[in-house]
C-alpha positions as a Python dict, from the first residue, in 0.01 Angstrom:
ca = {
    (1, 'M'): (0, 0, 0),
    (2, 'G'): (121, -296, 205),
    (3, 'T'): (270, -304, 553),
    (4, 'I'): (616, -441, 461),
    (5, 'V'): (890, -186, 419),
    (6, 'N'): (1113, -256, 120),
    (7, 'A'): (1457, -138, 22),
    (8, 'F'): (1483, 136, -240),
    (9, 'S'): (1828, 175, -397),
    (10, 'V'): (2005, 366, -672),
    (11, 'D'): (2330, 256, -837),
    (12, 'V'): (2493, 592, -902),
    (13, 'E'): (2690, 569, -1222),
    (14, 'D'): (2684, 749, -1554),
    (15, 'Y'): (2546, 614, -1884),
    (16, 'F'): (2893, 562, -2034),
    (17, 'Q'): (3001, 329, -1752),
    (18, 'V'): (2742, 54, -1824),
    (19, 'A'): (2876, -290, -1896),
    (20, 'A'): (2641, -328, -2195),
    (21, 'L'): (2803, -31, -2365),
    (22, 'A'): (3167, -123, -2271),
    (23, 'P'): (3251, -274, -2612),
    (24, 'A'): (3191, 63, -2768),
    (25, 'I'): (3323, 295, -2495),
    (26, 'A'): (3688, 285, -2393),
    (27, 'R'): (3744, 338, -2023),
    (28, 'E'): (4009, 592, -2108),
    (29, 'S'): (3742, 810, -2270),
    (30, 'W'): (3530, 844, -1961),
    (31, 'P'): (3671, 1178, -1847),
    (32, 'T'): (3604, 1337, -2186),
    (33, 'R'): (3237, 1233, -2216),
    (34, 'E'): (2936, 1447, -2124),
    (35, 'S'): (2840, 1372, -1769),
    (36, 'R'): (2468, 1358, -1687),
    (37, 'V'): (2481, 1184, -1349),
    (38, 'E'): (2428, 1498, -1136),
    (39, 'R'): (2117, 1607, -1324),
    (40, 'N'): (1965, 1258, -1337),
    (41, 'T'): (2039, 1178, -972),
    (42, 'G'): (1881, 1511, -883),
    (43, 'V'): (1557, 1409, -1058),
    (44, 'I'): (1546, 1087, -847),
    (45, 'L'): (1623, 1282, -531),
    (46, 'D'): (1329, 1512, -606),
    (47, 'L'): (1093, 1223, -671),
    (48, 'L'): (1186, 1065, -342),
    (49, 'A'): (1149, 1393, -155),
    (50, 'E'): (800, 1436, -296),
    (51, 'R'): (700, 1113, -119),
    (52, 'S'): (922, 1158, 189),
    (53, 'I'): (1110, 836, 95),
    (54, 'R'): (1469, 767, 188),
    (55, 'G'): (1682, 504, 15),
    (56, 'T'): (2030, 367, -27),
    (57, 'F'): (2257, 514, -297),
    (58, 'F'): (2532, 274, -402),
    (59, 'V'): (2783, 530, -532),
    (60, 'L'): (3062, 446, -775),
    (61, 'G'): (3396, 578, -640),
    (62, 'W'): (3488, 717, -980),
    (63, 'I'): (3173, 933, -964),
    (64, 'A'): (3225, 1037, -606),
    (65, 'E'): (3582, 1154, -683),
    (66, 'R'): (3462, 1381, -967),
    (67, 'H'): (3128, 1486, -817),
    (68, 'P'): (3188, 1517, -439),
    (69, 'A'): (2904, 1768, -400),
    (70, 'L'): (2662, 1504, -531),
    (71, 'V'): (2757, 1260, -255),
    (72, 'R'): (2714, 1536, 8),
    (73, 'Q'): (2373, 1628, -144),
    (74, 'I'): (2254, 1268, -121),
    (75, 'A'): (2373, 1232, 239),
    (76, 'T'): (2229, 1570, 342),
    (77, 'A'): (1889, 1459, 206),
    (78, 'G'): (1890, 1176, 462),
    (79, 'H'): (1975, 884, 235),
    (80, 'E'): (2214, 597, 314),
    (81, 'I'): (2548, 603, 127),
    (82, 'A'): (2680, 262, 22),
    (83, 'S'): (2961, 150, -209),
    (84, 'H'): (2936, 44, -572),
    (85, 'G'): (3304, -15, -595),
    (86, 'Y'): (3539, 230, -766),
    (87, 'S'): (3585, 158, -1138),
    (88, 'H'): (3277, -47, -1234),
    (89, 'Q'): (3485, -351, -1335),
    (90, 'L'): (3335, -697, -1314),
    (91, 'I'): (3469, -855, -1000),
    (92, 'Y'): (3540, -1193, -1165),
    (93, 'T'): (3778, -1018, -1407),
    (94, 'Q'): (3980, -869, -1119),
    (95, 'S'): (4248, -1008, -893),
    (96, 'R'): (4176, -1023, -522),
    (97, 'E'): (4443, -760, -464),
    (98, 'D'): (4299, -515, -719),
    (99, 'F'): (3947, -564, -587),
    (100, 'C'): (4058, -500, -232),
    (101, 'E'): (4256, -194, -323),
    (102, 'E'): (3974, -25, -518),
    (103, 'T'): (3712, -123, -257),
    (104, 'V'): (3915, 41, 23),
    (105, 'R'): (3966, 350, -200),
    (106, 'S'): (3591, 385, -263),
    (107, 'K'): (3488, 311, 97),
    (108, 'C'): (3725, 574, 245),
    (109, 'L'): (3628, 830, -13),
    (110, 'L'): (3254, 790, 51),
    (111, 'E'): (3294, 797, 426),
    (112, 'D'): (3503, 1116, 403),
    (113, 'L'): (3248, 1288, 183),
    (114, 'S'): (2932, 1173, 357),
    (115, 'G'): (3037, 1146, 721),
    (116, 'Q'): (2857, 811, 725),
    (117, 'A'): (2995, 473, 810),
    (118, 'V'): (2970, 284, 476),
    (119, 'I'): (2855, -67, 559),
    (120, 'G'): (2680, -175, 238),
    (121, 'Y'): (2819, -290, -98),
    (122, 'R'): (2684, -373, -443),
    (123, 'A'): (2905, -512, -715),
    (124, 'A'): (2915, -371, -1070),
    (125, 'S'): (2664, -573, -1281),
    (126, 'F'): (2598, -804, -979),
    (127, 'S'): (2933, -968, -1055),
    (128, 'I'): (2962, -1170, -730),
    (129, 'T'): (2904, -1511, -879),
    (130, 'R'): (3018, -1864, -784),
    (131, 'R'): (3361, -1791, -928),
    (132, 'S'): (3401, -1465, -729),
    (133, 'L'): (3258, -1560, -389),
    (134, 'W'): (3601, -1475, -251),
    (135, 'A'): (3490, -1109, -280),
    (136, 'L'): (3255, -1169, 19),
    (137, 'D'): (3564, -1246, 230),
    (138, 'V'): (3722, -916, 125),
    (139, 'L'): (3409, -727, 212),
    (140, 'A'): (3386, -885, 554),
    (141, 'E'): (3754, -808, 619),
    (142, 'L'): (3702, -443, 525),
    (143, 'G'): (3415, -396, 771),
    (144, 'F'): (3111, -411, 542),
    (145, 'R'): (2805, -551, 720),
    (146, 'Y'): (2589, -636, 424),
    (147, 'D'): (2612, -707, 50),
    (148, 'S'): (2350, -665, -222),
    (149, 'S'): (2519, -819, -527),
    (150, 'I'): (2377, -1172, -567),
    (151, 'F'): (2100, -1222, -821),
    (152, 'P'): (1932, -1564, -764),
    (153, 'I'): (1871, -1614, -1141),
    (154, 'R'): (2055, -1749, -1444),
    (155, 'H'): (2195, -1473, -1671),
    (156, 'D'): (2471, -1451, -1930),
    (157, 'R'): (2675, -1202, -1721),
    (158, 'Y'): (2578, -1268, -1361),
    (159, 'G'): (2362, -1472, -1117),
    (160, 'I'): (2373, -1765, -874),
    (161, 'P'): (2050, -1963, -959),
    (162, 'G'): (2037, -2163, -636),
    (163, 'A'): (2099, -1871, -401),
    (164, 'S'): (1839, -1776, -141),
    (165, 'P'): (1592, -1523, -272),
    (166, 'D'): (1542, -1366, 75),
    (167, 'P'): (1767, -1144, 283),
    (168, 'G'): (1967, -1323, 553),
    (169, 'P'): (2311, -1419, 676),
    (170, 'V'): (2554, -1595, 447),
    (171, 'T'): (2885, -1763, 532),
    (172, 'T'): (3182, -1645, 328),
    (173, 'P'): (3436, -1897, 194),
    (174, 'S'): (3668, -1827, 491),
    (175, 'G'): (3388, -1865, 747),
    (176, 'A'): (3298, -1504, 814),
    (177, 'T'): (2935, -1390, 816),
    (178, 'L'): (2777, -1118, 602),
    (179, 'I'): (2409, -1028, 551),
    (180, 'E'): (2306, -1073, 190),
    (181, 'F'): (2011, -874, 51),
    (182, 'P'): (1974, -1044, -288),
    (183, 'M'): (1814, -888, -592),
    (184, 'S'): (1447, -974, -611),
    (185, 'A'): (1287, -1246, -822),
    (186, 'A'): (937, -1382, -827),
    (187, 'R'): (790, -1705, -966),
    (188, 'F'): (530, -1720, -1243),
    (189, 'L'): (423, -2072, -1362),
    (190, 'G'): (737, -2216, -1199),
    (191, 'I'): (966, -1972, -1385),
    (192, 'K'): (1185, -1736, -1182),
    (193, 'V'): (1143, -1384, -1316),
    (194, 'P'): (1362, -1089, -1209),
    (195, 'V'): (1144, -804, -1077),
    (196, 'S'): (1411, -604, -895),
    (197, 'G'): (1421, -297, -1117),
    (198, 'G'): (1679, -167, -1360),
    (199, 'G'): (1645, -299, -1717),
    (200, 'Y'): (1373, -546, -1608),
    (201, 'F'): (1164, -253, -1481),
    (202, 'R'): (1183, -95, -1824),
    (203, 'L'): (1147, -408, -2034),
    (204, 'L'): (872, -597, -1847),
    (205, 'P'): (513, -464, -1829),
    (206, 'Y'): (467, -266, -1507),
    (207, 'A'): (170, -482, -1410),
    (208, 'L'): (397, -789, -1409),
    (209, 'T'): (660, -617, -1200),
    (210, 'R'): (405, -500, -948),
    (211, 'R'): (248, -847, -928),
    (212, 'G'): (590, -1003, -866),
    (213, 'L'): (679, -751, -595),
    (214, 'R'): (345, -806, -423),
    (215, 'Q'): (407, -1181, -438),
    (216, 'I'): (735, -1132, -247),
    (217, 'N'): (563, -912, 15),
    (218, 'D'): (236, -1105, 49),
    (219, 'S'): (315, -1471, -26),
    (220, 'R'): (669, -1485, 112),
    (221, 'D'): (628, -1214, 377),
    (222, 'Q'): (961, -1074, 278),
    (223, 'P'): (1089, -730, 174),
    (224, 'F'): (1215, -682, -175),
    (225, 'T'): (1493, -457, -301),
    (226, 'F'): (1427, -227, -590),
    (227, 'Y'): (1716, -60, -786),
    (228, 'L'): (1754, 193, -1064),
    (229, 'H'): (2033, 380, -1236),
    (230, 'P'): (2016, 759, -1282),
    (231, 'W'): (2061, 722, -1656),
    (232, 'E'): (1740, 510, -1680),
    (233, 'I'): (1521, 817, -1645),
    (234, 'D'): (1715, 1008, -1908),
    (235, 'P'): (1587, 943, -2264),
    (236, 'G'): (1791, 1236, -2391),
    (237, 'Q'): (2129, 1071, -2321),
    (238, 'P'): (2373, 1031, -2608),
    (239, 'R'): (2320, 722, -2819),
    (240, 'V'): (2614, 483, -2857),
    (241, 'E'): (2654, 243, -3150),
    (242, 'V'): (2647, -109, -3002),
    (243, 'G'): (2508, -450, -3094),
    (244, 'W'): (2128, -506, -3104),
    (245, 'L'): (2115, -691, -2774),
    (246, 'S'): (2301, -423, -2580),
    (247, 'R'): (2103, -151, -2754),
    (248, 'F'): (1775, -328, -2660),
    (249, 'R'): (1880, -370, -2297),
    (250, 'H'): (2003, -14, -2252),
    (251, 'Y'): (1768, 209, -2450),
    (252, 'T'): (1424, 41, -2443),
    (253, 'N'): (1154, 242, -2259),
    (254, 'L'): (1383, 508, -2118),
    (255, 'D'): (1100, 748, -2185),
    (256, 'R'): (855, 544, -1972),
    (257, 'C'): (1082, 479, -1670),
    (258, 'E'): (1018, 800, -1470),
    (259, 'G'): (641, 756, -1493),
    (260, 'R'): (663, 393, -1381),
    (261, 'L'): (890, 498, -1096),
    (262, 'R'): (634, 755, -974),
    (263, 'Q'): (369, 480, -972),
    (264, 'L'): (592, 239, -784),
    (265, 'L'): (671, 498, -515),
    (266, 'R'): (300, 545, -462),
    (267, 'E'): (218, 175, -429),
    (268, 'F'): (488, 40, -198),
    (269, 'R'): (663, 139, 123),
    (270, 'F'): (1037, 201, 108),
    (271, 'A'): (1336, 278, 332),
    (272, 'P'): (1716, 256, 306),
    (273, 'M'): (1848, -102, 287),
    (274, 'G'): (2038, -86, 617),
    (275, 'E'): (1723, 33, 792),
    (276, 'V'): (1512, -245, 639),
    (277, 'L'): (1771, -505, 755),
    (278, 'R'): (1775, -361, 1105),
    (279, 'G'): (1393, -365, 1112),
    (280, 'R'): (1400, -738, 1028),
    (281, 'G'): (1652, -804, 1303),
    (282, 'L'): (1929, -891, 1057),
    (283, 'L'): (2155, -602, 1155),
    (284, 'P'): (2210, -462, 1503),
    (285, 'S'): (2167, -97, 1571),
    (286, 'A'): (2483, 70, 1443),
    (287, 'L'): (2654, 400, 1420),
    (288, 'T'): (2531, 605, 1125),
    (289, 'H'): (2826, 841, 1122),
    (290, 'V'): (3201, 792, 1105),
    (291, 'D'): (3371, 856, 1443),
    (292, 'G'): (3455, 1219, 1483),
    (293, 'K'): (3224, 1347, 1211),
}
């Protein structure tokens, strides 16, 4: 186990809210579908507790509204609560006004439930791209201190290939400053490979992911961020009829993910994202609770 402390994060959403399944699942049907997020998040919380690891849980506002006890459970266990937006819509499909409205709604809800000041944000499907950089202005205006939405790779749905791969300050289009903790990518034979978690964690051989994460720690002397969705450790989730690519991305190796996660937690050091950034001098010491709570 190395000396660098990395950021462990969970994007708290249910299986039916994933962008890859959106063509087959109407948003209006969400309230009628079987929810598995409490059970699956509980499994992750237990795995972290076994290793005395705390992380950052980017909670979707829609989930928090319907499962308030889950948000309180995460906060009570000592984890950082951050925002995953409200409705899991891709930012570049939203107007600035709609994005601002739902981000305020989610932030206030999470702060009320957790008693924590919510200072971190991660966009649905990493949808802060070159055409939606204006979202960083909104986040700065609303009091967020850091963002973790930019993936420095090329992808059909997200990514800013030329973005810095390491955490640090970024200047928003209007001139404000935010700290960006980008999703992690390593280089193999000159090719940039995502090793941050999620689908890549399930699809790529674990040995390759581990090698890439160690490259970030050892060669670049930087922390990485790892993320997972609760549904990714749930091979028993309902199957949805979608195209072959979406089916491949969503369902491959669900049965192997929990075992790989256990191995990862043994081999690397982790802490909440805000704590990692403060430890690197990128965030000042800050209040961890909302005033009066």
